[in-house]
C-alpha positions in Angstrom: 16.9 -165.3 6.3 14.1 -164.6 8.6 12.1 -161.4 7.5 8.7 -160.0 9.0 5.3 -160.5 7.8 5.7 -157.3 5.6 8.8 -158.1 3.7 7.6 -161.8 3.3 4.5 -160.7 1.6 6.5 -158.7 -0.5 9.0 -161.1 -1.7 5.9 -163.5 -2.2 4.2 -160.7 -4.6 7.5 -160.3 -6.4 7.5 -163.9 -7.5 4.2 -164.1 -8.2 4.0 -160.7 -10.7 7.3 -162.2 -12.4 5.9 -165.6 -13.0 2.8 -163.6 -14.3 5.4 -161.4 -16.5 7.2 -164.7 -17.9 3.8 -166.4 -18.7 2.6 -163.7 -20.6 5.5 -163.5 -22.5 5.8 -167.0 -23.4 2.2 -167.3 -24.8 2.9 -164.4 -26.8 0.4 -161.8 -24.8 3.5 -159.5 -24.2 6.7 -159.5 -26.6 10.0 -161.1 -25.9 12.1 -158.3 -24.1 14.9 -156.4 -25.9 16.6 -156.0 -22.6 16.6 -157.7 -19.2 13.3 -156.8 -17.5 14.3 -154.3 -14.7 13.4 -154.4 -10.8 10.2 -152.9 -10.0 8.8 -151.3 -6.8 6.7 -153.3 -4.1 4.9 -151.1 -1.5 2.2 -150.3 0.6 -0.6 -148.0 -0.3 -1.5 -145.3 2.7 -5.1 -145.7 1.7 -6.1 -149.7 2.3 -8.7 -149.3 -0.2 -6.2 -148.9 -2.7 -4.8 -152.4 -2.0 -2.8 -153.8 0.9 0.4 -153.8 -1.7 1.0 -152.1 -5.0 3.5 -152.3 -7.5 4.9 -150.5 -10.5 6.1 -153.7 -12.3 4.0 -152.6 -15.6 5.5 -149.2 -15.8 8.8 -150.3 -14.8 9.2 -152.9 -17.8 7.4 -150.5 -20.6 10.7 -149.7 -22.2 11.9 -153.1 -22.1 8.7 -154.7 -23.6 7.7 -151.7 -25.9 4.2 -151.8 -24.7 1.9 -149.1 -23.0 1.9 -149.8 -19.0 -1.6 -150.3 -18.8 -1.5 -153.0 -21.6 1.2 -154.7 -19.5 -1.0 -154.5 -16.4 -3.9 -156.1 -18.0 -1.4 -159.2 -19.2 0.3 -159.3 -15.7 -3.6 -159.7 -14.5 -4.7 -162.3 -16.9 -1.7 -164.7 -16.1 -1.6 -164.1 -12.0 -2.0 -166.9 -10.1 -3.0 -166.2 -6.5 -4.1 -170.1 -5.3 -2.2 -170.7 -2.4 -0.7 -167.7 -1.9 -1.6 -165.0 0.9 -3.4 -162.5 -1.8 -6.9 -163.1 -3.0 -7.2 -160.5 -5.7 -5.7 -157.9 -7.8 -6.5 -154.7 -9.9 -5.0 -152.4 -12.5 -5.4 -148.6 -11.6 -4.4 -145.4 -13.1 -1.5 -145.6 -15.9 -0.9 -149.2 -14.8 -0.3 -149.9 -11.3 -1.4 -152.9 -9.9 -2.8 -153.0 -6.5 -3.3 -156.5 -4.5 -5.4 -157.5 -1.8 -4.3 -159.7 0.8 -6.3 -162.9 2.0 -8.0 -163.1 5.3 -5.4 -166.2 6.1 -2.6 -163.3 5.9 -4.4 -161.7 8.7 -4.6 -164.8 10.8 -1.0 -165.6 10.2 0.6 -162.4 11.3 -1.2 -162.9 14.8 -0.2 -166.6 14.7 3.6 -165.5 14.1 3.4 -163.0 16.9 2.1 -165.7 19.6 4.6 -168.4 17.9 7.7 -165.8 18.5 6.3 -164.0 21.5 9.2 -161.8 23.3 11.1 -162.1 20.0 8.6 -160.9 17.5 10.2 -158.2 15.7 13.9 -159.9 15.3 15.2 -160.5 11.8 18.3 -161.5 10.2 18.8 -158.3 8.5 22.0 -157.7 9.7 23.4 -161.4 9.1 25.3 -160.9 12.2 28.1 -158.2 11.0 30.0 -156.9 13.7 29.1 -153.3 14.5 29.7 -150.7 17.1 27.7 -147.7 18.5 29.6 -145.5 20.4 27.9 -142.8 22.1 27.6 -140.2 25.0 31.6 -140.3 25.5 31.3 -137.1 27.9 34.2 -135.3 29.0 35.0 -136.8 32.6 35.9 -133.5 33.9 32.4 -132.7 34.9 28.8 -133.8 34.9 27.0 -134.8 31.8 24.4 -132.4 30.3 21.6 -132.4 28.1 23.2 -133.2 25.1 24.7 -136.2 26.7 21.0 -137.1 27.8 20.0 -136.9 24.6 22.6 -138.8 22.9 22.6 -141.5 25.6 18.5 -142.5 24.3 19.6 -142.2 21.1 22.4 -144.2 21.1 20.9 -147.3 23.1 18.0 -147.0 20.7 19.8 -147.2 18.0 22.1 -150.1 19.6 18.8 -151.8 20.5 17.7 -151.9 16.8 20.7 -152.9 15.3 20.7 -155.7 17.8 17.0 -156.9 16.9 17.6 -156.1 13.4 20.3 -158.9 13.4 23.4 -157.3 13.9 26.3 -158.1 16.5 26.1 -154.9 18.2 28.7 -153.4 20.8 28.0 -150.2 23.1 31.0 -148.2 23.6 31.9 -145.4 25.8 35.3 -143.7 25.0 36.8 -142.3 28.2 38.3 -138.8 27.0 41.1 -139.5 30.0 44.2 -138.1 28.3 45.2 -134.5 26.5 44.4 -130.8 27.2 41.1 -131.5 29.2 42.7 -133.5 31.6 45.5 -131.0 31.7 43.0 -128.3 32.5 41.0 -130.4 35.0 44.4 -130.8 37.1 45.1 -127.3 36.8 41.8 -126.6 38.3 42.1 -128.9 40.9 45.3 -127.7 42.0 44.1 -124.4 42.2 41.3 -124.8 44.5 43.5 -127.2 46.8 45.9 -124.5 47.3 43.4 -121.9 47.2 42.0 -123.7 50.4 45.1 -123.1 52.3 46.3 -119.8 50.7 42.9 -117.9 49.9 41.7 -117.3 46.5 43.8 -114.0 46.1 47.0 -115.5 46.8 46.4 -118.4 44.1 45.0 -117.4 40.7 42.8 -119.7 38.9 43.5 -120.5 35.4 41.6 -118.6 32.7 40.5 -121.8 31.0 39.7 -123.8 34.0 36.7 -125.4 35.0 34.8 -123.3 37.3 32.1 -126.3 38.5 31.3 -126.8 42.0 32.4 -130.3 41.6 35.9 -129.1 41.1 36.0 -127.3 44.4 34.1 -130.3 45.9 36.6 -132.8 45.1 39.6 -130.5 46.2 37.8 -130.3 49.7 37.3 -134.1 49.9 40.9 -134.7 49.0 42.0 -132.2 52.2 39.5 -134.1 54.3 41.4 -137.4 53.7 44.6 -136.3 53.3 45.4 -133.0 54.7 48.1 -130.7 53.2 50.0 -133.7 52.1 50.5 -132.2 48.8 51.7 -128.7 49.5 55.3 -129.4 49.6 55.3 -131.6 46.5 56.1 -130.1 42.9 53.2 -128.8 40.8 53.3 -132.0 38.4 53.2 -134.3 41.5 50.2 -132.5 43.1 48.4 -132.5 40.0 48.9 -136.0 39.5 47.6 -136.9 42.7 44.5 -135.0 42.6 43.7 -136.3 39.2 44.4 -139.8 40.4 41.8 -139.0 43.0 39.0 -137.3 41.3 39.1 -138.8 37.6 37.8 -142.1 38.8 35.2 -140.5 41.2 33.7 -138.8 38.0 34.0 -141.7 35.6 32.0 -143.9 38.4 29.4 -141.3 38.8 29.2 -141.1 34.8 28.7 -145.0 35.1 26.3 -144.6 38.1 24.3 -141.9 36.4 23.8 -143.9 33.1 23.1 -147.0 34.8 20.2 -145.1 36.5 19.2 -144.1 33.0 19.2 -147.8 31.9 22.3 -147.4 29.9 25.1 -150.4 30.3 28.0 -150.0 27.9 29.9 -153.4 26.9 33.1 -151.1 26.8 34.6 -148.2 28.5 37.4 -147.6 26.5 40.1 -145.3 28.0 42.0 -143.1 25.7 45.0 -143.1 27.9 45.5 -146.7 26.9 46.3 -145.8 23.2 49.2 -143.8 24.3 50.6 -146.2 26.5 50.3 -148.9 23.9 52.0 -146.7 21.3 48.9 -147.1 19.0 48.7 -143.0 18.6 52.3 -142.8 17.5 52.1 -145.8 15.3 49.1 -144.0 13.5 51.1 -140.9 12.9 54.2 -143.0 11.6 52.0 -145.0 9.2 50.4 -141.5 7.7 54.0 -140.6 7.2 55.2 -143.7 5.7 52.2 -143.2 3.2 53.2 -139.5 2.3 50.6 -137.7 4.2 52.5 -135.7 6.9 55.2 -133.2 7.2 57.0 -131.3 9.9 57.0 -127.7 10.2 58.2 -125.6 13.6 59.1 -128.8 15.0 55.6 -130.5 15.0 54.4 -133.0 12.5 51.5 -132.0 10.5 48.9 -134.1 8.6 47.6 -133.0 5.0 44.4 -132.4 5.8 43.8 -130.0 2.9 45.3 -132.2 0.6 43.5 -135.4 1.3 40.5 -133.7 1.8 40.5 -131.7 -1.7 41.4 -134.9 -3.2 38.2 -136.5 -1.9 36.1 -133.6 -2.8 37.2 -133.2 -6.4 36.4 -137.1 -6.7 32.8 -136.3 -5.3 32.5 -133.6 -8.2 33.2 -130.6 -6.1 34.7 -127.6 -8.0 37.8 -125.9 -7.0 36.2 -123.1 -6.3 33.5 -124.7 -3.8 36.5 -126.4 -2.0 38.2 -123.1 -1.6 35.1 -121.3 0.1 35.8 -124.2 2.7 39.4 -122.7 3.6 40.6 -126.0 4.6 43.7 -126.4 6.7 46.4 -129.0 7.8 46.1 -130.3 11.2 48.9 -131.0 14.0 49.2 -134.1 14.9 52.3 -134.2 17.1 53.3 -130.8 18.9 56.8 -129.4 19.0 57.0 -131.0 22.8 56.3 -134.1 21.3 52.8 -134.6 22.5 50.4 -135.8 20.1 47.1 -134.1 19.9 43.5 -134.9 20.5 43.1 -135.9 16.6 45.9 -137.8 16.4 44.4 -140.0 19.3 41.2 -140.2 17.5 42.4 -141.7 14.6 44.4 -144.3 16.4 41.1 -144.7 18.3 39.1 -145.6 15.1 42.0 -147.6 13.7 41.7 -149.6 16.8 37.9 -149.9 16.4 38.3 -151.4 12.9 41.5 -152.8 12.5 42.6 -154.3 16.1 39.2 -155.1 16.8 37.3 -156.2 13.6 34.2 -154.2 13.7 32.8 -153.8 9.9 30.7 -150.6 10.8 31.2 -148.4 13.9 28.6 -145.5 14.3 29.2 -142.5 16.5 26.7 -140.2 18.0 28.2 -137.0 18.2 26.6 -133.3 18.7 25.9 -131.2 15.7 29.1 -129.0 17.0 31.1 -131.6 15.6 30.1 -131.3 12.1 33.3 -130.1 10.9 35.3 -133.1 12.4 33.5 -135.4 10.3 35.3 -135.2 6.6 38.6 -134.3 8.6 38.4 -138.0 10.3 37.1 -140.3 7.4 39.5 -138.8 5.2 42.0 -139.7 7.6 41.0 -142.9 8.1 41.2 -143.5 4.0 44.7 -142.1 4.3 45.5 -144.6 6.8 44.0 -147.2 4.9 41.6 -148.2 7.3 38.6 -147.1 5.0 36.6 -144.2 6.1 33.5 -145.4 4.4 32.9 -148.1 7.2 32.7 -145.0 9.7 29.5 -143.5 9.8 28.5 -140.3 12.1 24.8 -139.7 13.5 24.9 -135.8 14.3 22.5 -134.9 17.0 20.8 -131.4 17.2 20.3 -129.7 20.5 17.8 -130.1 23.0 15.8 -127.3 24.7 14.2 -127.8 28.3 10.8 -125.9 28.4 8.6 -125.3 31.4 5.1 -123.8 31.2 6.1 -122.5 27.7 9.1 -121.0 28.9 12.6 -121.9 27.9 14.5 -123.6 31.4 18.3 -123.4 31.5 19.2 -123.4 35.3 18.3 -126.2 37.6 15.9 -125.1 40.4 18.0 -127.3 43.0 21.7 -126.2 42.2 21.1 -122.9 40.4 23.5 -124.2 37.6 23.0 -126.0 34.4 21.0 -128.8 34.6 22.5 -132.2 34.2 21.3 -135.4 33.3 21.2 -136.3 37.0 19.1 -133.2 37.6 16.9 -134.1 34.8 16.4 -137.9 36.4 15.3 -136.3 39.7 12.6 -134.3 38.2 11.1 -136.5 35.5 10.3 -140.0 35.2 13.2 -142.2 33.6 10.6 -143.5 31.2 9.6 -140.2 30.0 13.2 -138.9 29.6 14.1 -142.2 27.3 10.9 -142.1 25.6 11.2 -138.1 24.9 14.7 -138.2 23.6 13.4 -140.3 20.7 10.6 -138.7 19.9 12.7 -136.7 16.8 15.0 -138.0 14.8 18.5 -137.4 15.9 19.2 -134.2 13.3 16.5 -132.4 14.4 16.3 -130.1 17.2 14.3 -131.1 20.1 12.1 -129.2 22.7 11.9 -131.4 25.9 8.3 -130.3 28.0 9.2 -130.9 31.6 5.5 -130.4 32.5 4.4 -132.9 29.6 7.0 -135.4 30.9 5.4 -135.7 34.6 1.8 -135.5 33.2 -0.4 -138.7 33.6 -2.6 -138.4 30.7 -2.8 -139.3 27.1 -1.4 -135.9 25.8 2.0 -137.4 27.5 3.1 -140.0 24.3 5.0 -142.1 26.9 2.0 -142.6 29.2 -0.4 -143.1 26.6 1.4 -146.0 25.0 1.8 -147.5 28.4 -1.9 -147.1 29.1 -2.6 -149.3 26.2 -0.6 -151.9 27.6 -2.1 -151.7 30.9 -5.6 -151.3 29.5 -5.1 -154.9 27.5 -3.8 -156.3 31.0 -7.4 -154.7 32.7 -9.3 -156.7 29.8 -7.6 -159.8 30.5 -8.3 -159.9 34.0 -11.8 -158.6 34.1 -12.4 -161.3 31.3 -10.9 -163.9 33.7 -12.8 -162.8 36.8 -16.1 -163.7 34.6 -14.9 -167.1 33.9 -13.6 -165.8 29.9 -9.8 -167.1 30.2 -7.5 -166.7 26.8 -7.4 -169.9 24.6 -4.8 -171.0 22.0 -5.9 -169.0 19.2 -7.1 -171.2 15.9 -7.0 -170.2 12.6 -10.5 -170.5 12.2 -11.0 -168.0 15.2 -8.4 -165.8 13.9 -10.2 -165.5 10.4 -13.6 -163.9 12.0 -11.4 -160.9 12.8 -13.0 -158.7 9.6 -13.9 -155.4 11.1 -11.8 -152.5 9.5 -10.5 -151.5 13.1 -9.4 -154.9 13.4 -7.7 -155.2 10.2 -5.9 -151.7 10.7 -4.4 -152.9 13.8 -3.2 -156.3 12.6 -1.5 -154.4 9.7 0.2 -152.2 12.2 1.3 -155.2 14.3 2.4 -156.9 10.9 4.7 -153.6 10.3 6.9 -154.1 13.6 9.8 -156.0 12.3 10.0 -153.8 9.3 10.2 -150.7 11.5 13.1 -152.1 13.4 15.0 -152.6 10.3 14.3 -149.1 9.1 15.2 -147.9 12.5 18.5 -149.6 11.9 19.1 -148.9 8.4 18.4 -145.1 8.8 20.0 -144.9 12.4 16.8 -143.5 13.4 15.3 -144.8 16.5 12.6 -142.2 16.7 10.6 -144.6 14.4 10.2 -146.9 17.4 8.5 -144.3 19.7 6.4 -143.3 16.5 5.6 -147.1 16.0 4.3 -147.3 19.4 2.2 -144.3 19.6 0.6 -145.4 16.3 -0.1 -148.6 17.9 -1.4 -147.7 20.5 -3.8 -145.3 18.6 -4.7 -148.2 16.5 -5.3 -150.3 19.6 -7.5 -147.5 21.6 -9.7 -147.2 18.0 -10.1 -151.0 17.8 -11.1 -150.9 21.6 -13.7 -148.3 21.2 -15.2 -150.1 18.0 -15.2 -153.6 18.8 -16.8 -155.1 22.1 -14.0 -157.8 23.4 -16.8 -159.6 25.5 -19.6 -160.6 23.1 -22.1 -163.1 23.1 -20.5 -165.2 20.2 -17.7 -167.2 22.1 -15.2 -167.5 19.3 -15.2 -163.9 18.3 -14.5 -163.1 21.8 -11.7 -165.2 21.9 -10.6 -164.0 18.4 -10.4 -160.4 19.7 -8.6 -161.4 23.2 -6.4 -163.2 21.2 -5.9 -159.5 19.3 -5.5 -158.1 22.2 -3.0 -160.0 23.8 -1.0 -160.1 20.0 -1.1 -156.0 20.8 -0.1 -156.1 24.3 3.0 -158.4 23.1 4.1 -156.0 20.4 3.8 -153.0 22.6 5.9 -155.0 25.4 8.4 -155.6 22.9 9.0 -152.3 21.5 9.2 -150.7 25.1 11.3 -153.2 26.2 13.7 -152.6 23.6 13.6 -149.0 24.5 14.2 -150.0 28.1 10.8 -148.3 29.3 8.6 -150.0 31.8 5.7 -151.9 31.0 3.0 -151.5 33.6 0.0 -153.6 34.2 -2.1 -151.4 35.9 -2.0 -147.2 35.8 
């Protein structure tokens, strides 16, 4: 299995420490353990002066070996074999920590690996090819996409990229909510605007819960322009169906176009209607009934949500008093008129993901307002026998747009709430995708519209892109003076011993691990933070170490470090679908 440089060094160090412990026990320096030696941690100290890696092996083994941690640490030190490893020395610190310092060769090997893997550097086999799905955006197709969809799009796409690079077989999916109440409201709204065109607004009341957006009127007027009053003589149901069949595909295509402009391409656009047409929704209801989780009341079929969630919460250690405070209620699955609810369709949809399509893990990116639906859905999947633990939900907090320090709610152009399309008209796509991934999903985000268009180091995406462009400029300028990059040799790379050089290499080494953590924690914000930190380390190196110097070998070594840094910045920006300019 392929790991990153940090993980490889950690595993190598774990083996070295365990061998030292075994050797110390074998020669009597440490007593035979009364129980198996426990696992121990290997970490990277925040301060490199305390070592490149540190372990608590001595403290973790104290109980099993019945010795003070410091005595165990000294015994481990006495039996260490670091020859032919990536570690050159070790020392004991504090109550029994062991600090290890990597050799010069480790730094050279990191850069050699980056050159060897190139565009693939950062990829690992952590996911072992497991089949996962990220479902995100899934905006209501009855209107334009809003800022929540914009943030969810960037988060979902970034998360899917991290999962892909971490070795998962990842699918991006958009659920088209083209069935249910919202489509009926859409139909009634279109019908009202259509009839108002001919009979006037006073004669045709608009539905109280209808959609008042200008897009509804635009669809009705467009239909009239093409087909005239051909629908006036039809029944209401026929008229609504014709208008929905006309307008809904246009809305869905607009979403596809806007998301494509936003650089998001979904592998699947899944229609909710297909679940109803195939009978999957009613089959899910029937299976819940067979398992004893439904009952009939007032002509409707109800799901025993309160009972199922209560049992789950009791297993988690919650008290009945705590559960009572939640005021859990049962849910209707099939209305008295025979029509299934959205909840029934949602259960069937997720059963389709796991049972019919074989996904091992599904991750949904939802707005924080869906918080109450999470446990309900996961428990329903347990009741269905599908396994709610295979579904994870990323809850995303709100976005606040600001300009000049003031909250912005309306578009200058339309006077309506700002849509994804409005945002992309105003700020660069690179900035939008980067900014929306600047905070972990569960944190509220302030999006500074002024900063997003600013071309300065204060703009984080500009700052990262400038580092990439600066390296391109260095290479170009050196080439103009007859200094072309040469294949880096280990001897040359071993010359990179300046603290600024070492700090930069350490940062480059961490890239695969950062991707893995972003995938494991469902937090693509780690990628933007990593990009900023790498750019910062590079600018510090650039200001401390002249690439053009009289020592030809050192010049080539530093040029190699620049090229490795450019490769890593390019890889992380490419993951996030952000441009890598060569000039700025």
